[in-house]
N, C-alpha and C positions, 0 to 999 in steps of 0.2 A: 248584749247591749239592750235587747228588748226587755229582759227581766229587770234590769236596772231601771229602765224607763218607767216600768209599771209601778214602781214603789211610789209612795205618796210624797207630794210636795218637792221641795228642794233639799230634803234631808240627805239624799244619796250624793248630791253634788257637793254639799257642805262637808261631808265626810272626806270626799276626794280632795277638796280644797285644804282641809285641815291637815290631813295626813301626808299629802303628796305635793300640793302646790305651794302652800305657805313655807314649808322647809326649804324650798328652792330659792327663797329670797327674791332677788331681782333677775335671776337667770332666765333665759329664754326656755320655754317648754313647748314641746309638740305633743298634742293629744290626738289619738286615732280612735275612731269608732266606726262600726259598719252601718247600722240603720241611720238614715238621714234624720229621723226624729230625734235620735240620741245626740247627734252632732248639733242640731239646732238648739236643743234644750240646754246642753252644757254651754253653748255659745251665749245664749240669752242670760244664763245664770252668771257667767263671768262678767259680762257687760254690766249687769245690774250690781254686782258686788264690788267691782273694781273701777266702775265709772269709765271704762275704756273698752272699746269693741275689739275682740280678738280678730286676728287674720283667719280667713275661712276658705277652705278648699272643699268643694262639693262637685258632684257630677252636674253636667249641664252648663258649666262655665266655659266661656271661650278661652282660647290660649292666652289672649291678652289679659282677660279678667283674672285668670289664675296667676299669671306672672306678676300682676300688680299686687296681689295678696302676698306672694312670696317676697317680692321686693320690699314691701312694707315691713314684713317680719324681719328681714335682714338689716334694716336701718337701726342704728343704735338707739334712736329715740322712737322706734316703731313699736307695734304691739308686743307685749311680753309673751302672749300665747298664740299659737296657731292650732286650730282645730280642723281636722280633716276626716272626710269619709274615705272609703276605699279608693276614690279617685286620686288621692294624693299618695298612694302607696308606691308609686314608681314615677320616674321621669322628672322629679323636682329635687332641688338641692336645698336641704335644710340644715347644713352642717354648721350654721351659726349657733345651733343649740346642741347640748350634750345630754339633755334630759328628754325622755320620751315616755309617754304613758299610754298603754293599751287600755282603753275603757272596756273593751271586750276581747275575747280570744277568737281569732279567725279559725274556721274549720280547717282551712288549708294552711299548714305551717309556713309555706312559701310566702303567703301574704304577710305573715308576721316578720319574716326575714326582710321582705321588701320595705316594710315600714322602718325597721331598724336601719336599713341601708340609706334612708334619707338623712340620718344624722351621723352615721358611722361609716367610715371607709377602712378597708384593710390597711393595716400599717399605721393607723392614727395613734398619736401619743396621748390623746385625751382619754380620760376615763368616761365611758358612756354609761349613764344611769338609765335603766329601763325598768319601769314598774308596770305590772299587769293586774288589772282589776278583774277578779273572778268571783262569780256568785258562789257563796259558801255551800258546800255539800252537793254541788252540781257534778255531772259526769265529766265535764271539761276540767273542773278543779281537781278531781281525782286523777284524771289522765296526766295532767301536767305535774301533779305531785309525784306520781310514779316516775315520770320521765326525769324530773329534776333530781330525785333521790338517786336514781340509777346513774345519772351523769356525774353527780357529786361524788359518788363512790368510785367511778372510773377515774375522775380527774383529781382526786383529793391530793395526790402526791405529784401531779404533773402540771397543774395550772394554778397561778396565783388567784386567790379568792376574788380580787377586784376584777378579774377578767372573766369570771364565770358567766355573768349575764350575757355578754357579747357572744361567748362561745356557745352558750345554751341556745341562743337565737339561731346561730349558724348551724349547729347540729340539728336542730328541729327542722330547719329548712331543707336538710338532706334526707329527712324521713320520707318514704314513699307516701304521698298524700292520700292515695286511694286506700292503702293498707291501714293508715291511721284512722281515716274516716270510717272504715268498716268496723274497726274495734269500737269507736265511739258510738256508732249508730246501733250496733247489735245490743239488745237488752237494755234499751234506753231507760227503763223504769227500775232497773236492778243494779246493785253494785257490780264492780268488775270481778269476774271470776279469776281464780289463780292463773288460768290459761291466758285470759286477756292481759293480765298484768305482765306475764312472761313475754307475751308478744310485744308489748310496748317496750319492755326492758331490752329485748333483743334488737328492736328497731333503733333504739337509742345507742346501743353498743355499736351497731353497724354504722350509724350516722357519725358517731365520734371517730371511728376508724377512717371513714371516708374523708372527714374534715382534717384529721391529723395527717393523713397521707398527702393531702393537698398542701397543708401548711408546711410540711417538711420540704416538699418540692419547691414551693414558693420561696422559703427561706434560703434554700441552696442557690436558687436563681438570683435572689437579691444579693447574697454574699458574693456571687460571681460578678455581678454588676459593680459592686463596691470595690472589687479588686482591680477593675479595669483602669487604665491610665486616664485620668480626667483631662489630660492635656495641659498646655502651658498657659492658655488664656484664662484670665480671671474675670469676674463680673466687672471689676473696675476697668479692665482693658476693653470690655464690650461697651461700657458706658462712655469711655473716652472716645472710642472709635465712632460711635453713633452721634455723639455731640459734635465731633469735628466734620464728619463726612455725610451724615444723614440729617443734620440740622435738628437733632433731638433736643427737646427741652427737658431739663431735669426739674422735676416738681419737688414739692416738700416730701420729706421722708415719712413713710407709713410704718406702723407697727404691725407685727404679726398678730392677726386676730386671735384673741384668746378668750376662753370662757372664764367668767369671773369666779374668783374664790376657789380655784382648783389648784392642787399641788403641782400639776404639770404645766400650768400657765407660764408663759415666758414672753417677754417683749424684746423685739430686736428691730433695728432700723434697716430699711431697704430703700434703694433709690427707685423712683418711679419715673419713667421716661414717656414723654408724649411725642409721637412720630408724625409723619406727614398726614397720616390718616386721622389725626386729631384724637386718637384713643390713647389712654394711659396703659402702660405695660410695666410689669414687675421686672426689675433688673436684679435678679438674685434667685437663690434656690432655698426656699424655706422648708424643704423636706416634706414631711407629711402635714405640716401646718398650712394654713391658707392666710392670705393677706387681703385685707379689704381696703377699698379706696374711700374717698370722702363720702360717696353715696352708700357705703355699707356693702357694696357688692364685691365678690372676689375679683381680684385683678388677674387678667391673663398674663402668662409669662412670655418674655422675649424668647425668640427661637428662630432658626433658619427657615421655619415654615412660613414666616411672615414675608410677604412679597417685598415690603419696603426695605427689609434688612438684606434679603438676597440681592435686590437690585443695587444697593449701596456697595456690597462686596464685589459684585460684578463690575461696577463702574470703576472701582479703585484698582482691581486686579487686571482688568482688560480695558484700558482707555480706548477711545475711538481713533486716536492718532498715534503714530510711532513715537516712542520715547527712548532716549539714549540712557547712558549711565548717569545716575544722580551724583552730584558733587556736594557733599555735606560737611558741616562742622558738628562734631559731637557735642551734645549738651552736657556740660560738666555736672549737672544735677543728677545725672543717671550713671550708674556703675557700668564700667566697661566689662565685656566678657573676659574671663581670665586668660583666654588664648591670645588676646591682643597685647603685644609687647612693644609696639612702636607708635609714633605719632601720626603715621600715615598707613592706612590699610584699605583694602577693598573687600567687598562682600558680594557673593552671588547666592541667590535663593532660587530653588527649583521645586516644582510640584511634580511628583512621580505618581502616576495612576497605574495601578497594576490590574490587568485584566486576564481572565482565563476563559477557555471555551466551555460552553454548556450546550444543552440540547437545542436551545433556541438561537445560538450564535455565540456572542461574547458577553460576559458578565463582569461587572466591576468587582474586584477582589479586595483592594485596599487603596488608600490614598496616604501619601507621606510627603512632608516638606523637608527638603535637605538644604541646610544653610552652611555656607563656607566662609572662612576668613582667609584672605590672601595678603601676605606681607612680602615686601621686596626680598627676593633671594630665598624664599622659603616655599615648601610644598603647601598646597591648600589644606586648611584644617577644618574638618567637619565638626560643627557644633551640635551639642545635644543638651537636653535637660535645661538647667538653670541658665547656661550661657546663651542658648537659643532665645529664651525669653528676654534676657537682658538686651540682646541685639535688637530684637523686634521693637521693644519699648523705646530703646534709644533712637532707633531710626525714625519712629513716628514723631519724636520730639526734637530731632536734629534740625540744625539751621541750614538753609540753602545758601551755598556760597555764591558770592558775586564774582570774585576773582578766583580762577582755578589754574593758575600758572604752574603750580607744582604737581597737579594731578596727572599730567601726562607721563609722569615717571612710572605709573602703574598700568597705563593703557595697554602696552604690549603684553604684559603678564595676564591681564584680564582676558584679552582676546585668546591667547594660547590656552589658558586654564579653562575658559568657557567651553571650547571645543573638546578638550580632554574630559571634563566632567560630564558634558552632555552625552558623549559616547559611552562612558563608564556606567552612568545611571540607566541608560537605555538598554544596555546589553544584559540579557538574562543569563544566569549561571547555568551550569549543566543540568542541575536538578529541575530548574524552572523550564528549561528547554524541553526536557523529557515530559513534563506535565503540560506543555503548551502554553505556559504563562508568558506574557509579554508586558513591556513597560512603555508608557507614553510620557514624554517629558515636556513640561511647559515652564519656560523661564518666567519667574515672577519679579525678580529684582536684581539690578546690578548697580553698584554704587562705589564711589571712592570717598573715604571719610578721613578727615584730618582731626587730630585731637590737640587742642590748645594746651601748651605746656603751662 
């Protein structure tokens, strides 16, 4: 950075603008440099040539001042460029941009990785473009040329060309900083010896092995997560529940934030709910994409970790006063579970919490919801999969009956079946008894439902 700064006039900045900034069009771009003099110089140049002040991150700013600069950069109509010293290398989110320029090369490759991490996260589907400005024929240029050539040789048949820059940054971050610095510092005034070149090549090879091992483990873990049962509830179910029981306000639909003019850009609508805390939350799962609100900031996702949602669930599941069986009429707009064959049936729903002993006492092992259909003269039928989802959605939209004269036909069967199911669900089998596993049963719902012919 210092060598670049010492060249005359604005010629050096004009070259960077012509070769790197202008081809970016209207895309957001993050620029990193280490000397504060370099940061200020490029900031002044861009302000002069674009008639707009870039966002600026430097040491000495308060947390509030720094966040104001980041927020401005995130706004769609905010500054196109953000210029940062080393102070912005970690702890800030700049993922609104996919282009990053290193005005200089940090001695410590971890610093470079931290810079890239501001605009790139593992698993992102966006192509991240990273450009590095290196003084011609410098020792740093030679070192990175050796490292890049070695990594290209290693990955030529294993990695897509468009992923090389991101992988190069991650591999370089895994090189031992002290070892690389020692090679760079030794013989500063002379070219790299064959021994030095081999040391760099060996470090890159080991760095790639470490990265690839992690990538393989991470990929296997992600595959395992994707194979897990996502459950029956959809984001529409979540939205409907919160609208009804948590007084959530559905706001306008927002698009997935996308980087302009990229092949991987995609737009998709998601609901945004405002809860009692007056904050907007994303109701949906955009995967590795992020969604911005009207202020340009990423929207937090809905989840059980939010107190307002946990409280609503608790209030509906465990009311303050005793409640008996519900008497409902099925809403004809909703499909009945395939197991229902009559115009009058009952339903019982239980939560079974499974616990097992550990060193500190008892630990929760699993939670499962058991839903049953009871029809006159038939054994209770356990619902699963699609049928369970149909039952729950239909119950939420069912009509409370005013007259319940015919409902008493099922009361005796409900009482008898409830005792039977409660005992069966609570009783551990022989294998569970052997392992000390026990079950706790909580009744969640009892109801008698009529279906209009």
